[in-house]
C-alpha positions in Angstrom: -120.3 -102.7 -149.4 -118.3 -99.5 -150.0 -121.3 -97.4 -148.9 -121.6 -99.2 -145.5 -117.9 -98.9 -144.8 -117.8 -95.2 -145.6 -120.9 -94.7 -143.4 -119.2 -96.6 -140.6 -116.1 -94.4 -140.9 -118.0 -91.2 -140.9 -120.1 -92.4 -137.9 -116.9 -93.2 -136.0 -115.4 -89.8 -137.0 -118.5 -88.0 -135.8 -118.5 -90.0 -132.6 -114.8 -89.2 -132.0 -115.3 -85.5 -132.6 -118.3 -85.4 -130.3 -116.3 -87.2 -127.6 -113.5 -84.6 -128.1 -116.0 -81.8 -127.8 -117.4 -83.2 -124.6 -113.9 -84.0 -123.1 -112.7 -80.6 -124.0 -110.6 -79.5 -126.9 -108.1 -77.4 -124.8 -107.2 -80.3 -122.6 -106.6 -82.6 -125.5 -104.6 -79.9 -127.2 -102.5 -79.5 -124.1 -101.9 -83.2 -123.8 -100.8 -83.4 -127.4 -98.4 -80.5 -126.9 -96.9 -82.2 -123.8 -96.5 -85.4 -125.8 -94.8 -83.6 -128.6 -92.3 -81.9 -126.2 -91.6 -85.2 -124.4 -90.9 -86.9 -127.7 -88.6 -84.1 -128.9 -86.6 -84.2 -125.6 -86.2 -88.0 -125.5 -83.9 -89.5 -124.1 -82.9 -86.7 -121.8 -85.8 -87.0 -119.3 -85.1 -90.7 -118.9 -81.3 -90.6 -118.3 -81.7 -89.8 -114.6 -84.1 -92.7 -114.2 -81.7 -95.0 -116.0 -78.7 -93.8 -114.0 -80.7 -94.4 -110.8 -81.6 -97.9 -111.9 -77.9 -98.7 -112.6 -76.7 -97.2 -109.3 -79.4 -98.6 -107.0 -77.9 -102.1 -106.6 -74.6 -100.7 -105.6 -76.3 -98.5 -103.0 -78.0 -101.6 -101.6 -74.6 -103.4 -101.5 -73.0 -100.4 -99.7 -75.8 -100.3 -97.1 -75.4 -104.1 -96.6 -71.7 -103.6 -96.2 -72.1 -100.9 -93.5 -74.7 -103.1 -91.8 -72.3 -106.1 -91.6 -69.4 -103.8 -90.6 -71.5 -102.4 -87.7 -72.9 -105.8 -86.6 -71.8 -107.0 -83.2 -71.6 -110.7 -83.9 -71.3 -113.9 -81.9 -67.5 -113.5 -81.5 -67.9 -110.2 -79.6 -69.9 -111.9 -76.8 -68.7 -114.3 -74.1 -70.4 -117.5 -72.9 -72.8 -115.4 -70.7 -73.8 -113.3 -73.7 -72.1 -110.3 -72.1 -70.0 -108.0 -74.4 -66.3 -108.8 -74.3 -63.4 -106.3 -74.7 -63.3 -106.8 -78.5 -66.9 -106.0 -78.7 -66.4 -102.7 -76.7 -63.6 -101.8 -79.1 -65.7 -102.6 -82.1 -68.5 -100.3 -80.8 -66.0 -97.6 -80.1 -64.5 -97.9 -83.6 -68.0 -97.8 -85.1 -69.0 -94.7 -83.1 -65.8 -92.8 -83.7 -64.6 -93.7 -87.2 -67.9 -94.2 -89.1 -69.5 -91.3 -91.0 -72.3 -89.8 -88.9 -75.1 -91.3 -91.0 -73.6 -94.8 -90.5 -73.3 -94.7 -86.7 -75.8 -97.5 -86.1 -75.2 -100.6 -84.1 -76.6 -104.0 -85.0 -76.7 -106.7 -82.4 -76.8 -110.4 -83.4 -79.9 -112.1 -82.1 -79.1 -114.8 -79.5 -80.4 -118.4 -79.3 -83.2 -117.5 -77.0 -85.1 -114.2 -76.3 -83.2 -114.0 -72.9 -79.8 -114.3 -74.6 -80.9 -111.5 -77.0 -82.0 -109.3 -74.2 -78.7 -109.9 -72.3 -76.7 -109.0 -75.5 -78.8 -105.9 -76.1 -78.5 -104.7 -72.6 -74.7 -105.1 -72.5 -74.4 -103.3 -75.8 -76.6 -100.4 -74.5 -74.5 -100.1 -71.4 -71.3 -100.0 -73.5 -72.7 -97.4 -75.9 -73.9 -95.2 -73.0 -70.4 -95.4 -71.4 -68.8 -94.5 -74.7 -71.2 -91.6 -75.6 -72.1 -90.1 -72.2 -73.2 -86.6 -73.5 -74.3 -86.8 -77.2 -77.4 -88.5 -78.6 -77.1 -92.2 -78.5 -77.0 -94.1 -81.8 -79.7 -96.4 -82.8 -79.4 -100.1 -81.9 -81.1 -102.8 -83.9 -81.3 -106.5 -83.6 -80.3 -108.5 -86.6 -80.1 -112.2 -87.6 -77.2 -111.8 -90.0 -73.8 -112.6 -88.5 -70.5 -111.4 -89.9 -68.1 -113.7 -91.5 -65.5 -113.5 -88.9 -63.2 -115.7 -86.9 -62.2 -115.2 -83.3 -58.8 -113.6 -82.6 -57.7 -116.7 -80.8 -58.2 -118.8 -84.0 -56.5 -116.2 -86.1 -53.5 -116.2 -83.8 -53.2 -120.0 -84.0 -53.5 -119.9 -87.8 -50.8 -117.2 -88.2 -48.5 -119.0 -85.8 -48.9 -122.3 -87.5 -48.3 -120.7 -90.9 -45.1 -119.0 -89.7 -43.8 -122.2 -88.1 -44.3 -124.3 -91.2 -42.8 -121.8 -93.7 -39.4 -122.8 -94.8 -36.4 -120.5 -94.4 -35.6 -118.6 -97.5 -32.5 -119.9 -99.3 -30.6 -118.8 -102.4 -29.6 -121.5 -104.9 -26.1 -122.9 -104.6 -23.5 -120.9 -106.6 -22.0 -122.8 -109.5 -20.3 -120.0 -111.4 -23.0 -119.9 -114.1 -25.9 -118.4 -112.2 -24.6 -114.8 -112.0 -26.6 -112.2 -113.9 -23.8 -111.4 -116.4 -23.3 -115.1 -117.2 -27.1 -115.6 -117.6 -27.2 -112.8 -120.2 -24.2 -114.2 -122.1 -25.8 -117.7 -122.1 -29.1 -116.2 -123.5 -27.3 -114.4 -126.2 -25.4 -117.5 -127.4 -28.6 -119.5 -127.7 
């Protein structure tokens, strides 16, 4: 039994050597050298990859945040799907305050293709009036609306809150609620 195993091992070794000889010894030697250098340099070559893997979700979140910030949602259009004054101001803010690589306008898709076309046309007119000379920013259609409330509802909410807030009152003076008396009472306890 030992003879057949040793014969098998030598046959495999001869087969391996012959395949190395046909594949090319210099190529195999070069690959082994690269593997040795890669193992010696570990983990340095992979730190950049790991850092990119950690940062990429945050980059996606930032891009989504800019997208929502630059979205002209339903509250910026009137009943006829024309852009209202708030929408024009929103576009002006996006085009003037945003960094140059984030000057992109997203228009919320309407209920019908006609509504979407009306919205897109009114946004394009507003953009062309705000940027008469320079290159126009890109305008995309989106189906993600911003989480916003109309200014009218915000005004009603703030007024209701201020009307129901009680007037501030100090507690009635009874001679014991002065700071020096409080300190004396705490010491005695």
